[in-house]
C-alpha positions in Angstrom: 110.0 49.4 186.2 109.7 51.7 189.2 106.3 52.1 190.8 107.0 54.9 193.0 104.3 57.5 193.6 105.0 60.4 191.2 106.5 63.7 192.8 104.0 66.7 192.7 105.2 69.7 191.0 103.7 73.3 191.1 102.9 74.4 187.5 104.5 77.7 186.6 101.5 80.2 186.5 99.3 78.4 189.0 98.9 79.2 192.8 101.3 77.4 195.3 98.6 75.4 196.7 97.6 73.9 193.2 99.3 70.5 192.5 98.9 68.2 189.5 99.5 64.4 189.7 102.3 63.3 187.4 100.7 61.0 184.8 102.4 57.6 184.2 104.0 57.3 181.1 102.6 54.8 178.4 105.7 54.7 176.0 109.3 54.7 177.1 111.3 57.9 177.3 113.5 56.9 174.0 110.1 56.3 171.8 108.4 59.2 173.3 111.7 61.7 172.5 112.0 60.1 168.9 108.3 59.8 168.3 108.5 56.2 167.6 105.9 53.4 168.0 106.6 51.4 171.6 105.2 48.0 172.3 105.5 49.1 176.2 107.8 46.2 177.0 110.8 46.4 179.0 112.9 46.8 177.0 110.9 47.7 174.2 111.1 46.2 170.5 112.1 49.5 169.3 115.0 50.2 171.9 116.1 46.5 171.1 116.3 47.1 167.4 118.4 50.3 168.0 120.6 48.7 170.7 119.4 50.9 173.3 117.9 48.4 175.8 119.8 50.0 178.7 118.5 53.2 177.8 114.7 52.2 177.7 113.1 53.5 180.8 109.3 54.7 181.5 109.9 57.2 184.4 112.6 59.6 185.2 114.6 58.5 188.3 113.3 60.0 191.5 116.3 62.0 192.3 115.7 64.3 189.1 113.1 66.9 189.2 111.5 68.3 186.2 109.9 71.6 186.3 107.6 71.9 183.5 106.4 75.0 182.0 104.9 76.2 178.7 107.9 77.9 177.4 110.4 75.3 178.5 111.0 71.7 177.5 111.4 69.0 180.0 114.9 67.8 181.1 116.3 65.0 179.2 115.6 61.7 181.1 118.5 59.8 182.2 118.9 56.1 182.1 120.9 54.3 184.8 124.2 54.4 183.0 123.8 58.0 182.4 123.0 58.6 186.3 126.0 56.7 187.1 128.2 58.8 184.7 127.0 61.9 186.2 127.5 60.9 189.9 131.1 60.7 189.1 131.4 64.2 187.3 132.1 67.2 188.7 128.5 68.4 188.9 127.3 64.8 189.8 127.1 65.7 193.6 124.8 68.4 193.1 122.5 66.1 191.1 122.6 63.2 193.5 122.7 65.0 196.9 120.6 67.8 195.8 123.1 70.3 197.7 122.6 74.0 196.4 124.8 75.4 193.6 125.4 78.7 192.2 124.5 82.0 194.1 121.2 82.6 196.0 120.9 78.8 195.9 118.8 79.4 192.8 118.3 75.7 191.9 118.8 72.4 193.6 119.2 70.7 190.4 120.8 72.0 187.4 119.2 71.7 183.6 120.0 68.5 182.0 122.0 70.9 179.3 124.3 71.7 182.1 125.3 68.3 183.1 125.2 66.3 179.9 128.7 65.9 178.2 129.3 66.1 174.5 128.8 62.3 174.1 125.5 62.6 175.8 124.3 65.3 173.7 125.3 63.4 170.6 123.0 60.7 171.6 120.3 63.1 172.5 120.4 64.9 169.0 121.0 61.5 167.2 118.7 61.1 164.4 116.1 58.5 165.0 116.8 55.2 163.2 114.3 54.5 160.2 111.3 52.4 160.8 111.1 48.8 159.3 110.6 48.9 155.7 113.1 52.1 155.0 116.2 50.1 155.6 118.1 49.6 152.5 116.8 52.7 150.6 119.0 55.4 149.2 117.3 58.0 151.2 119.6 60.5 153.0 117.3 60.2 155.8 118.3 56.4 156.5 120.7 57.2 158.9 121.5 55.2 161.9 124.1 54.6 164.8 127.8 55.4 164.6 129.7 52.4 162.7 133.3 51.5 163.2 135.6 52.3 160.5 136.3 48.6 159.7 132.6 47.9 159.5 132.2 50.4 156.9 135.3 49.2 154.8 134.0 45.4 155.0 131.6 45.6 152.0 134.5 46.4 149.8 135.5 43.7 147.3 138.8 42.1 147.9 141.7 44.1 146.4 142.2 42.1 143.3 138.6 42.5 142.4 138.6 46.2 143.2 141.8 46.7 140.9 139.7 45.2 138.2 136.7 47.1 138.6 138.6 50.7 139.2 140.4 49.8 136.1 137.3 48.9 134.1 135.9 52.2 135.5 138.7 54.3 134.1 138.5 52.6 130.6 134.8 52.6 130.0 132.9 54.8 132.4 135.6 57.9 133.2 135.4 59.4 129.6 131.5 59.6 130.1 131.8 61.6 133.3 135.5 62.6 133.7 135.3 64.5 137.1 138.2 62.7 138.4 141.8 63.1 137.6 143.3 59.4 137.2 146.6 59.9 138.4 145.5 61.6 141.5 143.0 59.1 142.3 145.5 56.0 141.6 147.7 57.8 144.3 145.0 58.0 146.8 143.9 54.5 146.1 147.4 52.8 146.6 147.7 54.7 149.6 144.5 53.4 151.0 145.6 49.7 150.5 149.2 50.1 151.5 148.0 51.0 155.0 147.7 48.4 157.7 144.0 47.7 158.6 144.6 48.4 162.3 145.9 51.9 161.3 144.0 52.9 158.7 142.9 56.7 158.6 140.4 56.8 155.8 138.7 60.1 154.5 135.1 58.5 154.5 133.8 60.8 151.5 136.7 59.2 149.4 135.6 55.9 150.6 132.2 56.6 149.5 133.7 57.5 146.2 135.4 54.2 145.8 132.1 52.2 146.5 130.3 54.5 143.8 132.9 53.9 141.2 132.9 50.1 142.1 129.2 49.9 142.0 129.1 51.7 138.4 131.7 49.3 137.1 130.0 46.3 138.4 126.9 47.5 136.9 128.3 47.3 133.3 129.1 43.6 133.7 127.5 40.3 133.8 127.4 37.6 136.3 128.9 35.2 133.7 132.0 37.3 133.5 134.9 34.7 134.4 137.3 37.2 135.6 134.9 38.1 138.5 134.8 34.5 139.4 138.2 34.2 139.4 139.0 37.5 141.5 135.9 37.5 144.0 135.7 34.0 145.2 132.5 34.5 147.4 130.4 34.7 144.1 131.2 31.1 143.5 130.0 30.1 146.8 126.8 27.7 146.5 124.9 29.8 149.5 125.2 33.0 147.5 122.3 32.1 145.5 120.9 35.7 145.3 123.9 37.2 144.0 123.9 39.3 140.9 125.9 42.0 139.6 122.9 44.3 140.0 122.1 43.5 143.6 125.8 43.7 144.5 126.0 46.9 142.7 123.4 48.5 144.7 124.8 47.0 147.9 127.8 49.0 147.1 126.0 52.2 146.3 124.2 51.8 149.7 127.7 51.5 151.3 128.6 54.9 149.6 125.7 56.6 151.0 126.4 55.2 154.2 129.9 56.7 154.4 128.7 60.1 153.4 126.2 60.0 156.2 128.6 58.8 158.7 130.5 61.9 157.7 127.8 64.0 158.3 127.6 65.3 155.0 124.8 67.3 155.6 126.6 70.0 157.7 130.1 69.4 157.0 131.8 69.0 153.6 135.0 69.4 151.6 136.1 68.7 148.1 136.3 64.9 148.4 132.7 65.2 149.7 131.8 67.1 146.6 133.5 64.4 144.3 131.8 61.5 145.8 128.1 63.0 145.9 128.6 63.7 142.1 129.6 60.2 141.5 126.6 58.8 143.8 124.2 61.0 141.7 125.6 59.8 138.5 125.3 56.2 139.7 121.5 56.8 140.9 120.8 58.1 137.4 122.0 54.9 135.8 121.1 52.5 138.2 117.9 53.8 139.6 116.2 56.6 138.1 117.3 60.5 137.5 114.5 61.7 139.8 116.1 59.9 142.8 118.9 62.2 142.5 117.1 65.5 142.3 117.3 66.6 146.1 121.0 65.4 146.3 121.9 67.5 143.2 120.3 70.5 144.8 123.0 69.8 147.7 125.7 69.5 145.4 125.1 72.7 143.8 125.2 74.4 147.2 128.3 72.4 148.2 130.1 73.6 144.7 129.3 77.0 145.1 130.5 76.9 148.8 133.7 75.4 147.7 134.2 78.1 145.1 134.5 75.3 142.4 133.2 77.6 139.9 135.8 80.1 140.8 139.3 79.7 140.5 141.4 80.1 143.8 144.7 81.4 144.3 147.5 79.2 145.2 146.2 76.0 143.7 148.3 74.2 141.3 147.0 73.2 137.8 146.0 69.7 139.0 143.6 71.0 141.9 142.4 73.6 139.5 141.3 71.4 136.9 139.9 68.9 139.6 137.4 71.6 140.6 136.5 72.7 137.1 136.0 69.1 136.0 133.9 68.6 139.0 131.5 71.7 138.1 131.1 70.7 134.7 130.1 67.5 136.1 127.5 69.2 138.1 126.3 71.0 134.9 125.9 67.7 132.9 123.9 66.1 135.8 121.3 68.9 135.5 121.0 68.2 131.8 119.1 64.9 132.8 116.6 67.0 134.9 116.1 69.7 132.4 115.4 67.4 129.3 113.5 64.8 131.3 111.4 67.1 133.5 110.8 69.8 131.2 109.2 72.2 133.7 112.4 72.7 135.6 114.1 76.0 134.4 117.8 75.6 134.7 118.6 78.8 133.0 119.9 80.3 136.3 122.8 78.0 136.0 123.9 79.8 132.7 124.4 83.1 134.7 126.8 81.5 137.2 130.3 82.2 135.7 132.8 79.7 135.7 135.7 78.4 133.7 135.4 74.9 132.1 138.1 72.2 132.2 140.7 71.7 129.6 140.0 69.5 126.9 143.0 67.4 127.7 143.9 63.9 128.9 144.6 63.2 132.5 148.1 62.8 131.9 148.6 66.1 130.2 147.9 68.0 133.6 150.6 68.1 135.9 151.7 70.3 138.8 154.0 72.4 136.3 151.3 73.0 134.0 148.9 71.6 131.2 150.4 70.3 128.0 148.5 70.4 124.8 146.9 67.0 123.8 147.9 65.5 120.7 145.3 62.7 120.7 142.0 63.4 119.3 139.4 62.8 121.1 140.5 63.2 124.6 139.1 61.8 127.7 137.3 65.2 128.3 135.6 65.3 124.5 132.3 63.6 125.6 132.3 66.0 128.6 132.9 69.0 126.5 130.1 67.9 124.1 127.8 67.2 126.9 128.5 70.8 128.2 127.4 72.3 125.1 124.3 70.2 125.1 123.5 71.5 128.8 123.6 75.2 127.2 121.5 74.1 124.4 119.0 72.0 126.1 118.5 74.7 128.8 117.9 77.4 126.1 115.4 74.9 124.4 113.6 74.0 127.6 113.3 77.6 128.6 111.4 78.2 125.5 109.1 75.4 125.1 108.3 75.5 129.0 108.0 79.3 129.6 105.3 81.8 128.7 106.6 82.8 125.5 105.7 80.5 122.8 108.3 78.9 120.6 108.1 80.4 117.2 109.3 79.1 113.8 112.3 81.3 113.7 113.6 79.8 117.0 112.6 76.4 115.9 115.0 76.6 112.9 117.7 78.2 115.0 117.6 75.5 117.4 117.3 72.9 114.8 120.7 74.1 113.2 122.3 74.1 116.4 121.6 70.4 117.0 122.5 69.5 113.4 125.7 71.4 114.1 126.5 69.2 116.9 125.7 65.9 115.1 128.1 67.0 112.4 130.8 67.4 115.1 130.1 63.9 116.8 130.1 62.3 113.3 133.6 63.9 112.4 134.9 62.8 115.8 133.7 59.2 116.6 132.8 57.9 113.1 135.0 56.8 110.2 133.4 57.7 106.6 130.0 57.7 108.5 130.7 54.0 109.8 131.5 53.0 113.4 135.1 52.8 114.1 136.0 49.2 114.7 139.5 49.9 115.9 137.9 51.6 118.8 134.9 50.1 120.4 134.1 52.9 122.9 134.1 55.4 120.1 130.9 54.2 118.4 129.4 53.9 122.2 129.9 57.4 122.8 128.6 58.6 119.6 125.4 56.5 120.3 125.2 58.2 123.8 125.6 61.6 122.2 123.0 61.1 119.4 120.2 60.1 122.0 120.7 63.5 123.5 120.2 65.1 120.1 117.0 63.1 119.2 115.6 63.5 122.6 116.1 67.4 122.1 114.5 67.1 118.5 111.4 65.5 120.2 111.2 68.3 122.9 111.8 71.0 120.2 108.9 69.8 117.8 106.3 68.6 120.2 104.2 71.9 119.9 103.9 71.3 116.3 103.7 67.9 115.6 100.0 67.6 115.7 97.5 68.0 112.7 95.0 69.7 114.8 97.3 72.0 116.2 97.1 75.6 115.0 100.7 75.9 114.7 101.0 72.3 112.9 104.1 71.7 110.7 104.4 68.7 108.6 108.0 68.8 108.7 107.7 68.6 112.8 105.4 65.7 112.4 108.4 64.2 110.4 110.7 65.0 112.5 109.2 63.4 115.6 108.8 60.3 113.8 112.2 60.0 112.5 114.0 60.9 115.9 111.6 58.6 117.8 112.5 55.8 115.6 116.4 56.6 115.6 116.1 56.8 119.5 114.5 53.4 119.6 117.2 51.9 116.8 120.1 53.1 119.1 118.2 51.3 122.0 118.3 48.4 119.7 121.8 48.4 118.8 123.1 49.0 122.4 121.1 45.9 123.4 121.9 43.7 120.5 125.4 45.0 118.8 128.6 42.9 120.3 130.5 45.9 119.5 128.2 47.8 122.2 128.0 45.1 124.9 129.9 47.1 127.4 127.1 50.0 127.1 124.0 47.9 127.8 124.1 49.3 131.2 123.0 52.7 130.1 119.8 51.3 128.9 118.6 51.0 132.7 118.9 54.4 133.5 118.8 57.7 131.6 118.9 56.4 128.1 116.1 54.1 128.9 114.1 57.1 130.0 114.7 58.8 126.6 113.6 55.8 124.6 110.4 55.7 126.6 109.8 59.2 125.8 110.6 58.3 122.2 107.8 55.5 122.2 105.0 57.8 123.6 106.1 60.4 121.1 105.7 57.8 118.4 102.5 56.5 119.4 101.1 60.1 119.7 101.9 60.5 116.0 100.2 57.1 115.2 96.9 58.2 117.1 97.1 61.6 115.3 97.2 60.3 111.8 96.4 56.4 111.5 97.1 56.1 107.8 100.0 54.7 105.7 102.0 51.6 106.8 101.9 51.7 110.5 103.4 48.2 110.9 106.9 49.1 111.2 106.3 51.6 114.0 103.9 49.3 115.8 106.6 46.6 115.5 109.4 48.9 116.8 107.3 49.6 120.0 106.6 45.9 120.3 110.5 44.9 120.0 111.2 47.8 122.4 108.6 46.3 125.0 110.3 42.9 124.6 113.7 44.5 125.6 112.2 46.3 128.3 110.7 43.3 129.9 114.1 41.5 129.6 115.7 44.3 131.2 113.1 44.3 134.3 115.1 42.4 136.3 117.9 44.8 136.4 116.1 48.2 136.6 112.8 49.0 138.4 112.5 51.7 135.6 112.6 49.2 132.8 109.7 47.2 134.7 107.4 50.3 134.8 108.6 51.1 131.3 107.3 47.7 130.3 103.9 48.1 131.8 103.6 51.4 129.8 104.5 50.2 126.6 102.0 47.3 126.8 99.5 49.6 127.0 100.6 52.0 124.3 100.4 48.7 122.0 96.8 48.3 123.2 96.2 51.8 122.4 97.9 51.7 118.8 96.1 48.4 117.9 92.4 49.7 118.8 93.0 53.1 117.1 90.5 52.3 114.4 87.7 52.2 117.1 88.2 55.9 118.3 84.5 57.5 118.6 83.8 60.8 116.7 85.8 63.9 117.6 88.3 61.6 119.6 90.9 63.3 117.7 90.8 66.4 119.5 90.7 64.5 123.0 93.7 62.7 121.7 95.5 65.9 120.8 94.8 67.1 124.3 95.9 64.1 126.3 99.3 63.7 124.2 100.2 67.5 124.6 101.8 66.4 127.8 103.8 63.4 126.5 106.9 64.8 127.7 106.2 64.9 131.6 108.1 61.8 132.4 107.0 61.7 136.2 103.5 60.7 135.2 104.8 57.8 133.1 106.9 56.7 136.0 104.3 56.9 138.7 101.4 54.3 137.9 99.2 56.0 140.3 99.0 59.0 137.4 98.5 56.9 134.6 94.7 55.8 133.4 94.9 52.6 132.4 91.2 52.4 131.3 91.3 52.5 127.7 87.6 53.7 127.2 87.7 54.9 123.6 89.0 58.2 124.3 92.5 57.0 124.5 93.4 59.0 127.3 97.2 58.2 128.5 97.0 60.2 131.5 94.6 61.3 134.3 93.2 64.9 133.9 
């Protein structure tokens, strides 16, 4: 560290005779500029962690003058390596020797902005690395230094495992979220693996898409799957004690986000970026929690509009047109999660954006020459088409129940009929005479997924009318809340237990799990409102649900939080007979907001003190 005396400067706006002694810096220049904590060592711990030990300096070299003013930021400090590079640059002579430059010898030393090369500006403008404790999160702010391409590719499973995961993805997950055109992706996939590693030219957003797909596929599997042990030898290594499909799935999801960040998706994007971002948000919704994708969903909406995915562009063949329509449809269905789980968010503005929906055909029916009629029903797009109708329906419902206009009985019956009509369509499409289709194990799974939407909408729709103390109480609404809550809990039980639905257990750790938590809170609300009759079947249903949530806690933080909430709901229900006088009115007021799922998932909002008033939430 240099200990030379500071060079006095004449502050702008002061008389020439007044000098101010330069204060010796306490923190290094890198930490001061990035506003990070500095331990004042040389190099400091922060610079070492960020691989910037050579740039860890505490004073600007004496050859560089820094004229400070109230309206001008100080010149960027230069390390020894930077100074050496500048010495050899065309402007370096002016910096080192102090010779004049420009007319009238206006300055002995040019600003740093005049001499820093593009690479130096990239360093200056680089976002600070996250502090300890933020690494490994899904936050888009968790950026770091530029990484070599091979380092980004390294987390990929071996090709044999990728083949299996991608095949599994298109068989099971693709029909639930079919934003991709299978043959197009297969061509891209083959081109990626046929390149030699040393000559690979990879589109980073496409690589992010591949990571997200592998993450989703792996999340649907169990570590005991013998095929994984065969095609991914590292998982049988005794040193990999912490290996679980959930942990590796999360690592692949982090790799997906890293690829997008390395491609600077905040400021540059293309259609492959849009595809990858949608798949990442879908993965977050089913691996983590719906709320984690909220900010990214807003970015995806703006990106889709900028890419004109809602409007057909001239000169595109049918494949490219359908790919963009599918992604726009996927964007709308992702908004459905936010609309029905965070009911105070009005999504109706999306209905005003004109867009053509994708064709209800299989991937192979779409070619560059045109789109053929699909003779098989249902198609790979049938679930998506149903979800689009659900998006429109749920948007209208949520606008009514959350807006200033009170939902009336006429609107209630209209929405009831619309939901029932959708349910009838699903019965005819995915069931055989009202029973599961044993010849197609996925068909019954899709039916269960769609039914969970329907019963969730019933709960939202009938909430204002379910309570006996409400001025607009309707007995049929109370019965509907009871039946739909039990139906959702039953669907959760079937997916968890039925061998036919084993491939869909992964849904319980995300969106479907949140819906059934909503059902349990709604059911508990009805039991507190009118604790009469045989309540044991309802209490047993909540108890069994809590046990399933506990068993899924290791796979999902959402399930772990849900388990705690369900335990307290059981305590509430079992002590309902001890309610003090007039507690029914208090109970009505507290359960009025049982659809605000954010309060369920944040334990800081929950009032666990069951003091006789049975308040689920804080005021």
